[in-house]
GUDREN-892582 format. One line per field, with one value per residue (C-alpha): x, y, z. Coordinates in nm, 2 decimals, padded with zeros to 4 digits. Example, Ala and Ser with C-alpha at 12.3 -4.5 7.8 and 13.67 -1.06 7.14 Angstrom:
! GUDREN-892582
c1 <- c(01.23|01.37)
c2 <- c(-00.45|-00.11)
c3 <- c(00.78|00.71)
***
This chain:
! GUDREN-892582
c1 <- c(-00.39|-00.39|-00.19|00.07|00.13|00.16|00.42|00.61|00.62|00.72|01.02|01.12|01.11|01.34|01.59|01.57|01.62|01.92|02.08|01.99|02.18|02.47|02.49|02.48|02.75|02.97|02.90|02.82|02.58|02.50|02.40|02.24|02.25|02.11|02.13|01.83|01.93|02.07|01.90|02.03|02.29|02.02|02.07|01.76|01.86|01.70|01.87|01.82|02.01|02.04|02.18|02.08|01.81|01.63|01.67|01.54|01.24|01.15|01.17|00.94|00.69|00.69|00.67|00.37|00.21|00.24|00.07|-00.21|-00.27|-00.29|-00.52|-00.74|-00.80|-01.02|-01.14|-01.24|-01.36|-01.73|-01.64|-01.72|-01.44|-01.16|-00.94|-00.96|-00.88|-00.57|-00.45|-00.48|-00.28|-00.02|00.01|00.03|00.33|00.50|00.46|00.60|00.91|00.97|00.97|01.20|01.47|01.47|01.75|01.59|01.33|01.14|01.13|01.02|00.74|00.64|00.61|00.46|00.18|00.13|00.08|-00.18|-00.37|-00.39|-00.47|-00.77|-00.89|-00.85|-01.02|-01.32|-01.34|-01.67|-01.83|-02.06|-02.08|-01.86|-01.59|-01.60|-01.57|-01.28|-01.10|-01.14|-01.00|-00.71|-00.64|-00.66|-00.44|-00.17|-00.20|-00.05|00.26|00.27|00.28|00.58|00.76|00.71|00.85|01.16|01.21|01.19|01.44|01.68|01.70|01.94|02.19|02.17|02.05|01.76|01.97|01.94|02.21|02.48|02.45|02.45|02.80|02.75|02.66|02.41|02.16|01.91|01.90|01.68|01.40|01.43|01.44|01.13|00.94|01.04|00.93|00.59|00.55|00.65|00.41|00.12|00.20|00.27|-00.04|00.13|-00.04|-00.21|-00.26|-00.37|-00.74|-00.72|-00.57|-00.87|-01.10|-00.91|-01.04|-01.33|-01.11|-01.12|-00.92|-00.64|-00.59|-00.57|-00.32|-00.10|-00.15|-00.14|00.13|00.42|00.37|00.18|00.21|00.57|00.67|00.71|00.94|01.15|01.19|01.31|01.55|01.70|01.73|01.86|02.20|02.03|01.79|02.06|02.15|01.79|01.69|01.32|01.40|01.28|00.94|00.88|01.00|00.74|00.47|00.56|00.57|00.23|00.10|00.20|00.03|-00.29|-00.34|-00.28|-00.54|-00.79|-00.74|-00.85|-01.17|-01.25|-01.49|-01.44|-01.20|-01.05|-01.00|-00.83|-00.57|-00.54|-00.48|-00.23|-00.04|-00.05|00.10|00.38|00.45|00.48|00.73|00.94|00.94|01.05|01.33|01.44|01.45|01.68|01.93|01.87|01.77|01.88|01.67|01.37|01.42|01.44|01.11|00.96|01.04|00.94|00.62|00.51|00.49|00.28|00.07|-00.02|-00.10|-00.32|-00.51|-00.56|-00.69|-00.93|-01.06|-01.15|-01.32|-01.52|-01.60|-01.73|-01.93|-02.15|-01.93|-01.98|-01.69|-01.81|-01.59|-01.87|-02.07|-01.79|-01.67|-01.59|-01.43|-01.15|-01.40|-01.53|-01.21|-00.91|-00.67|-00.74|-00.76|-00.42|-00.26|-00.45|-00.31|00.05|00.03|-00.10|00.16|00.43|00.29|00.32|00.68|00.66|00.99|01.17|00.91|00.98|00.84|01.05|01.39|01.30|01.07|01.30|01.60|01.39|01.29|01.65|01.76|01.52|01.71|02.04|01.99|01.92|01.81|01.45|01.27|01.08|00.74|00.83|00.97|00.66|00.43|00.65|00.63|00.26|00.21|00.39|00.18|-00.14|-00.03|-00.05|-00.37|-00.57|-00.42|-00.53|-00.86|-00.91|-00.81|-01.05|-01.35|-01.27|-01.13|-01.20|-01.56|-01.86|-02.03|-02.24|-02.28|-02.33|-02.14|-02.30|-02.01|-01.66|-01.38|-01.13|-01.22|-00.99|-00.67|-00.49|-00.58|-00.44|-00.12|-00.07|-00.15|00.10|00.38|00.32|00.32|00.65|00.81|00.64|00.83|01.17|01.24|01.33|01.60|01.73|01.76|01.91|02.16|02.27|02.27|02.37|02.17|02.23|02.32|02.20|02.18|01.97|01.96|01.79|01.59|01.43|01.33|01.16|00.99|00.85|00.73|00.56|00.39|00.24|00.13|-00.04|-00.23|-00.33|-00.46|-00.66|-00.79|-01.15|-01.18|-01.02|-01.23|-01.55|-01.42|-01.30|-01.61|-01.82|-01.98|-01.74|-01.43|-01.56|-01.67|-01.33|-01.11|-01.33|-01.31|-00.92|-00.92|-01.15|-00.89|-01.16|-01.33|-00.99|-00.95|-01.31|-01.54|-01.27|-01.14|-01.49|-01.59|-01.29|-01.36|-01.73|-01.64|-01.41|-01.69|-01.94|-01.69|-01.63|-02.00|-02.06|-01.76|-01.76|-02.09|-02.32|-02.11|-01.85|-01.94|-02.30|-02.21|-01.96|-02.07|-02.44|-02.60|-02.32|-02.31|-02.69|-02.70|-02.42|-02.62|-02.93|-02.73|-02.58|-02.93|-03.07|-02.80|-02.86|-03.23|-03.18|-02.97|-03.22|-03.52|-03.33|-03.17|-03.29|-03.13|-02.82|-02.80|-02.84|-02.57|-02.33|-02.40|-02.33|-02.01|-01.88|-01.94|-01.75|-01.46|-01.46|-01.47|-01.18)
c2 <- c(01.91|01.53|01.48|01.75|01.64|01.28|01.37|01.58|01.30|01.05|01.26|01.33|00.95|00.88|01.14|00.98|00.63|00.75|00.91|00.60|00.38|00.63|00.64|00.26|00.19|00.47|00.39|00.75|00.94|01.30|01.47|01.81|01.93|02.28|02.37|02.59|02.65|02.48|02.48|02.32|02.11|01.98|02.06|02.13|02.07|01.99|01.69|01.52|01.21|01.11|00.76|00.48|00.35|00.68|00.78|00.44|00.44|00.80|00.72|00.43|00.64|00.91|00.66|00.48|00.81|00.93|00.61|00.64|01.01|00.93|00.64|00.87|01.10|00.83|00.67|00.99|01.17|01.19|01.30|01.66|01.69|01.54|01.85|01.81|01.45|01.54|01.79|01.54|01.29|01.55|01.62|01.25|01.21|01.51|01.37|01.04|01.21|01.41|01.08|00.91|01.17|01.29|01.16|01.35|01.19|01.52|01.53|01.16|01.25|01.54|01.31|01.03|01.26|01.39|01.04|00.97|01.29|01.26|00.89|00.97|01.23|00.98|00.68|00.90|01.06|00.91|01.05|00.77|00.58|00.29|00.53|00.73|00.41|00.28|00.61|00.65|00.30|00.38|00.71|00.57|00.27|00.50|00.73|00.46|00.46|00.84|00.82|00.58|00.81|01.09|00.87|00.80|01.17|01.24|00.96|01.10|01.42|01.23|01.20|01.57|01.53|01.38|01.24|00.87|00.75|00.93|00.68|00.35|00.26|00.33|00.03|00.15|-00.05|00.23|00.24|-00.07|00.16|00.36|00.04|-00.09|00.24|00.23|-00.13|-00.06|00.24|00.04|-00.24|00.00|00.16|-00.18|-00.34|-00.63|-00.84|-00.71|-00.40|-00.57|-00.49|-00.14|-00.25|-00.44|-00.17|00.10|-00.05|00.19|00.45|00.50|00.25|00.49|00.55|00.18|00.13|00.41|00.37|-00.01|-00.09|00.15|00.42|00.41|00.04|00.02|00.32|00.10|-00.15|00.14|00.29|-00.05|-00.08|00.25|00.11|-00.23|-00.18|-00.16|-00.45|-00.72|-00.65|-00.60|-00.86|-00.89|-00.94|-01.31|-01.21|-00.95|-01.20|-01.45|-01.17|-01.10|-01.47|-01.50|-01.21|-01.38|-01.70|-01.54|-01.31|-01.59|-01.81|-01.53|-01.45|-01.80|-01.75|-01.40|-01.33|-00.95|-00.87|-00.56|-00.74|-01.03|-00.80|-00.62|-00.94|-01.04|-00.71|-00.79|-01.13|-00.98|-00.72|-01.00|-01.17|-00.84|-00.79|-01.15|-01.14|-00.80|-00.94|-01.22|-00.95|-00.93|-00.57|-00.54|-00.84|-00.70|-00.37|-00.55|-00.73|-00.40|-00.24|-00.53|-00.59|-00.23|-00.26|-00.57|-00.50|-00.15|-00.30|-00.55|-00.28|-00.07|-00.37|-00.46|-00.10|-00.12|-00.46|-00.33|-00.01|-00.20|-00.44|-00.16|-00.14|-00.51|-00.67|-01.03|-01.25|-01.52|-01.28|-01.23|-01.46|-01.48|-01.13|-01.23|-01.23|-00.88|-00.72|-00.90|-00.61|-00.56|-00.93|-00.98|-00.72|-00.87|-01.22|-01.09|-00.91|-01.23|-01.46|-01.21|-01.22|-01.60|-01.57|-01.71|-01.76|-01.45|-01.20|-00.93|-01.13|-01.44|-01.28|-01.14|-01.43|-01.70|-01.54|-01.49|-01.86|-01.96|-01.73|-01.91|-02.24|-02.07|-01.90|-02.22|-02.24|-02.32|-02.63|-02.83|-02.71|-02.35|-02.43|-02.62|-02.33|-02.09|-02.30|-02.35|-01.97|-01.93|-02.21|-02.03|-01.73|-01.95|-02.10|-01.78|-01.62|-01.90|-01.92|-01.55|-01.62|-01.92|-01.71|-01.41|-01.58|-01.95|-01.95|-01.88|-01.54|-01.49|-01.12|-00.89|-00.57|-00.24|-00.17|-00.30|-00.21|-00.16|00.21|00.50|00.56|00.70|00.40|00.17|00.37|00.34|-00.03|-00.11|00.08|-00.10|-00.43|-00.34|-00.27|-00.58|-00.79|-00.64|-00.46|-00.77|-00.88|-00.53|-00.47|-00.81|-00.76|-00.41|-00.47|-00.84|-00.84|-01.20|-01.53|-01.85|-02.22|-02.47|-02.85|-03.05|-03.24|-02.92|-02.82|-03.16|-03.12|-02.78|-02.92|-03.21|-02.98|-02.77|-03.08|-03.21|-02.89|-02.88|-03.24|-03.20|-02.86|-02.96|-03.15|-02.88|-02.61|-02.79|-02.85|-02.50|-02.31|-02.46|-02.29|-02.17|-02.22|-01.97|-01.72|-01.74|-01.70|-01.46|-01.21|-01.21|-01.43|-01.18|-00.90|-00.66|-00.72|-00.66|-00.32|-00.20|-00.39|-00.52|-00.17|-00.02|-00.31|-00.26|00.11|00.03|-00.22|00.04|00.30|00.06|-00.04|00.33|00.39|00.11|00.18|00.56|00.71|00.47|00.41|00.64|00.92|00.89|00.93|01.21|01.40|01.36|01.28|01.44|01.75|01.79|01.75|02.01|02.25|02.20|02.28|02.60|02.70|02.66|02.89|03.15|03.13|03.18|03.49|03.64|03.61|03.73|04.04|04.29|04.09|04.06|04.43|04.52|04.26|04.41|04.77|04.65|04.47|04.77|05.01|04.79|04.77|05.15|05.20|04.96)
c3 <- c(-02.12|-02.06|-02.38|-02.30|-01.94|-02.06|-02.32|-02.06|-01.81|-02.08|-02.19|-01.83|-01.76|-02.05|-01.91|-01.56|-01.70|-01.90|-01.59|-01.38|-01.63|-01.64|-01.26|-01.25|-01.50|-01.37|-01.00|-00.96|-00.72|-00.66|-00.33|-00.28|00.08|00.17|00.54|00.65|01.01|01.32|01.65|01.98|01.79|01.55|01.18|00.97|00.60|00.27|00.12|-00.21|-00.31|-00.68|-00.75|-00.99|-00.76|-00.71|-01.08|-01.21|-00.97|-01.05|-01.42|-01.37|-01.18|-01.45|-01.73|-01.58|-01.49|-01.84|-01.97|-01.71|-01.79|-02.16|-02.09|-01.87|-02.17|-02.32|-02.00|-01.82|-02.13|-02.02|-01.66|-01.57|-01.32|-01.52|-01.48|-01.10|-01.14|-01.35|-01.09|-00.80|-01.01|-01.07|-00.70|-00.63|-00.87|-00.71|-00.36|-00.48|-00.63|-00.31|-00.12|-00.36|-00.38|-00.02|00.21|00.50|00.72|00.73|00.35|00.34|00.58|00.36|00.05|00.26|00.39|00.04|-00.09|00.19|00.13|-00.25|-00.23|00.00|-00.26|-00.54|-00.37|-00.27|-00.62|-00.71|-00.39|-00.29|00.04|-00.07|-00.19|00.14|00.35|00.14|00.14|00.52|00.57|00.35|00.52|00.88|00.80|00.64|00.94|01.15|00.93|00.95|01.33|01.32|01.07|01.32|01.60|01.40|01.33|01.71|01.78|01.52|01.72|01.95|01.66|01.57|01.21|01.02|00.74|00.82|00.57|00.77|01.05|00.86|00.97|01.34|01.55|01.81|01.99|02.00|01.62|01.65|01.75|01.43|01.22|01.40|01.34|00.97|00.93|01.07|00.85|00.54|00.64|00.65|00.32|00.14|00.30|00.47|00.74|00.96|00.75|00.44|00.43|00.29|-00.05|-00.19|-00.04|-00.23|-00.56|-00.53|-00.70|-01.08|-01.28|-01.37|-01.00|-00.93|-01.20|-01.07|-00.70|-00.68|-00.93|-00.90|-00.65|-00.32|-00.23|-00.34|-00.14|00.17|-00.02|-00.16|00.19|00.32|00.03|00.14|00.50|00.39|00.55|00.89|00.84|00.85|01.22|01.34|01.60|01.48|01.11|01.12|01.26|00.98|00.73|00.84|00.82|00.46|00.39|00.55|00.34|00.02|00.12|00.25|-00.05|-00.30|-00.14|-00.12|-00.49|-00.57|-00.39|-00.53|-00.82|-00.84|-01.12|-00.95|-00.62|-00.78|-00.93|-00.60|-00.41|-00.68|-00.61|-00.24|-00.30|-00.51|-00.24|00.02|-00.22|-00.25|00.13|00.19|-00.05|00.09|00.44|00.32|00.22|-00.16|-00.19|-00.55|-00.65|-00.46|-00.65|-00.98|-00.92|-00.80|-01.14|-01.36|-01.16|-01.20|-01.58|-01.63|-01.32|-01.45|-01.79|-01.61|-01.43|-01.74|-01.94|-01.65|-01.65|-02.02|-01.96|-01.67|-01.86|-02.16|-01.93|-01.80|-01.48|-01.40|-01.22|-01.16|-01.37|-01.38|-01.59|-01.84|-02.12|-02.48|-02.47|-02.70|-02.99|-02.92|-02.79|-02.93|-02.88|-02.51|-02.44|-02.61|-02.38|-02.09|-02.17|-02.20|-01.86|-01.70|-01.83|-01.74|-01.39|-01.39|-01.50|-01.85|-02.02|-02.14|-02.03|-01.77|-01.48|-01.56|-01.50|-01.15|-01.03|-01.14|-00.97|-00.65|-00.66|-00.69|-00.40|-00.16|-00.22|-00.23|00.11|00.30|00.66|00.57|00.66|00.40|00.52|00.46|00.12|00.03|00.14|-00.05|-00.37|-00.31|-00.29|-00.63|-00.77|-00.66|-00.86|-01.17|-01.05|-01.00|-01.31|-01.54|-01.36|-01.45|-01.81|-01.82|-01.71|-01.94|-02.26|-02.27|-02.13|-02.34|-02.37|-02.05|-02.06|-02.36|-02.32|-02.43|-02.67|-02.76|-02.52|-02.80|-02.86|-02.80|-02.98|-02.67|-02.46|-02.73|-02.74|-02.36|-02.37|-02.65|-02.48|-02.15|-02.34|-02.50|-02.16|-02.00|-02.26|-02.29|-01.95|-01.76|-02.01|-02.05|-01.67|-01.61|-01.88|-01.76|-01.39|-01.35|-01.02|-00.89|-01.04|-00.87|-00.95|-00.77|-00.81|-01.08|-00.80|-00.67|-01.03|-01.07|-00.73|-00.82|-01.16|-00.99|-00.74|-01.03|-01.21|-00.89|-00.84|-01.21|-01.21|-00.89|-00.99|-01.06|-00.73|-00.53|-00.69|-00.59|-00.24|-00.15|-00.26|00.01|00.31|00.58|00.37|00.11|00.38|00.56|00.26|00.07|00.36|00.37|00.68|00.86|00.83|00.73|01.07|01.24|01.06|01.09|01.32|01.54|01.63|01.67|01.89|02.11|02.16|02.22|02.49|02.65|02.65|02.80|03.07|03.14|03.16|03.41|03.62|03.62|03.49|03.68|03.99|04.13|03.88|03.98|04.35|04.33|04.02|04.03|04.37|04.58|04.36|04.37|04.75|04.78|04.56|04.78|05.09|04.95|04.81|05.16|05.30|05.04|05.09|05.47|05.40|05.16|05.39|05.70|05.55|05.82|06.10|05.90|05.83|06.20|06.29|06.03|06.16|06.52|06.42|06.22|06.51|06.75|06.51|06.48|06.85|06.90)
***
């Protein structure tokens, strides 16, 4: 079943890529609109929109899903519940496709909720305490985005339709509320600050889930939603604030990746850094460039996750990179694919990552309006990407053998096929997409190129001294905990509600509540019990009184 579903998704992805290229070159789009009913001037319709963006992104999702399912045939071969795992993956892909093609906010919410539910099932797949905690953190964080999607749907009732693209050309101040709701929902799904803590925690899921969820589907759903709303972002009054949040996300995650020793979390933080980069470029107005990097990043990041899964699987589920080394001798095939994905992430010349990252770097200088401190921090964040990438390669390839794995990680013909196909796309996709689309062309000065080169050289020369300095005491504790965002998402929220409950107990239960609902109520009960007791023990007198009163009434 794994093989047939993988082949079906692969063939379907090629069809979608073909139509995406056809729609792009012919500037063609297709709209399907089916009205269900109309109530109180509000139309309830099912709307699907097919253009080159939706077709290309859906083709990407199906292609990576096919590779992940084929990879899972070897990776999950000894699992007793692999059919259930496959069905949940299938539902996850279907939910993603509904979200991609829907032009209706209700349809987007349907796919959005489907992504949240299936991701919860996948993260908690191993059914242990750590998986349950990570799944609950993922679910509750994404619930925030669901609430804001619902608020945007409620606000669209004022316009008489839930098809948001019909109102792009209308200038209305109240549309800012809808844009704000969509931005918060996208930030929760794409794990931007302050909702970043759930992404590394979701690494408790199986490796195929991490490859599918954290490379091309769940975390990029927020970026894709903002690409659809890009015409409304330019006039939004808080766009600079959200740009700084995405900028801060990239900087924070890059630094935290340098301090991390868990292989899966390093790759997750790398994904978080790239998501911040996509968001920042999108807020500058380059939606096509952000979409370009979204596609190219999905290929080499999914390859990186799959290679790390084989490394962890062969190391008896060990994830500490300090216990790994010399893997290129035992597993040359996997480590070669791992190396290609890493250098593509760094933007090495003529790989997929180069065409998108180089253009985004040029767009920052082309845009202008930034002070030198912001440009320095931005370049430093990109430099940290190279830093933690080669740090990872140093531990896994260049270092000596510290840990003897139980077996080679190069086994499994299906996993090898999935890796080699992703390597192929990680190499040629950037050139192919850039040649067909001609996204943007920038040029920046020779002086800035030299400045960036000197910055990289300075960091490389001082690497040994900086590495000794940063792994000390409070520095390590602060950066290794994602700047205490885990406490903000878990302990911080529970602490706030605990303080509210304690204040309620002191002000209500032990003060006014004690007086009115405890002592006063008990005294009232004692008073009424005294009256009832008096009536019970004096029933003969009462009967005589009632007889006398009734006779008087009859005589009258």
